[in-house]
N, C-alpha and C positions, 0 to 999 in steps of 0.2 A: 802394581806390577801386572802387566799384560802378557799372556803367554798363548802361543798357538803351536800345536803339534800336527805335522803333516806326514803321511805315509805315501810314498809314490812307488808303485810296482814297476818292475822292469830294470834293466841293466843301467846303472848310472853313467852319465855322460860327462865328458871333461871339456872345457874351453879349448877350442882350436885357435891356432895362431892367426891373426888377421892377415889377409891376402892382399896382393896388389894386382891390378889389372894391367894389361900392356899400355893403357893410356895413363897409368899412374894414380888411379882412384884406388882407395883402400876400402875393403869390405869385411865383415864379419862373417865367416863361414858357419858359425854356430847360431846365427840369428834365428833360422826356422826351428832348431831344436829348442831354443829358449822360449820361443813362442808356444811351441807344443807343450813344454814343461808348465808354462804359466796357465795354460788351459786345464792342465791336470790339477793345478794348485789354487785356481781361481775360487773355488767354493769355500776354501779355508782363509781366503784374504779378508783383512780388516776392512771396514768402510772407508777408513782413511788410513794411509801409510803411517807407521809409527814415527814419532819425532824424536824420541829419547835414546839413550844408549842402549845398544842391542847386543845380546849374547846369543850366539848360535851353537847348538848342540847337534852334531850330524853324524849319522852312521850310514856309510856306503857299504851295502852288501853286494858283493860281486858273486856270479855264478861259479859253482865248482866246475872244473874242467873234466873231460873224459877220463883222464888218468886217475882221478880221485875216486871213481866208481869201480865196483867189482865187475866181474865178467860173467858170461853165460846167462843162466836163468835168474842170477842175482844182480843183474846189470843195473837196475834201478836203485840199489843199495849203495851207499858210500862204504869205502873201505874202513877198517878200524882206524881210529885216531887220524882223521883227515886233518890238514892244516887249517888254522883259524886266520892267522895274518896274511893278507893279500899283498905280496911284495913285489908285484909287476905292474907294468903300465896299464891304465893311465895313472898319472901322478895325482896324488891327493890334492896338491895345491891348485892344479888345473881344474879338478872337479869342484873344488871350493869356489874358485873364480867364477866358474859357470853358474853355480847357484846364486852367488852374491850379485852378479850382473842381472840374472834373471829377475831377482826380487826388487830391483830399483823400481821406485815409483808406485809399487803395488804393496809390499810388505814394510818397506822403509823408504825414506825420501831419497837416501844415497848410501851406497854401502860404505862410506866413510863413518857411518854412525855405529858400526860393528866394531866393538872394542875387544871383544872376547870370543874365541872360538875353540871348541872342543870337538875333535872329530877322529874317526877311525874308519879303516877300509879293511873289510874282512870278507871271507869266504861265507856264503850261505846257500842253502838248497834254493830259497826264493830270493832272487835278486831284487833289489829296490833301495830306496833312500828314505830314511827317517830323519826329519828335521824338526827340532824344537827351537822355536824363536821366542826369546824372552826380552821384553822391553823393561829395563830397569827404571824404577822412578826416582833416580837420583837428581839432586838439585844441581844445577849447572853452576 
């Protein structure tokens, strides 16, 4: 069983809908963001993409907003009992799709290899994404 753990700092991004030009061409507006993400993850990439069945465990940590912080001289401190679950946009499935597409041909040959995903979208003081990729050594 092979396993890779990746920590990416910064606010997680979501896959944007594909756009159409006036001439009818289709393009991916998230292409540049995916390239930037791969640059951050490249040092953790295996020499060859995984070929087996893959499990992903992902934590999307979103930044607290201003209303969750105290005011005045304590403005850098969170209020007591701030929320944990991040229940607003971006949608968690679009964030997953962004990661799965970005990892194609680098971490796995195709995102169809991913058979299990466990993820959460929470508030955190430091925004980021924690990804654990596990290649299971099951026989086909």
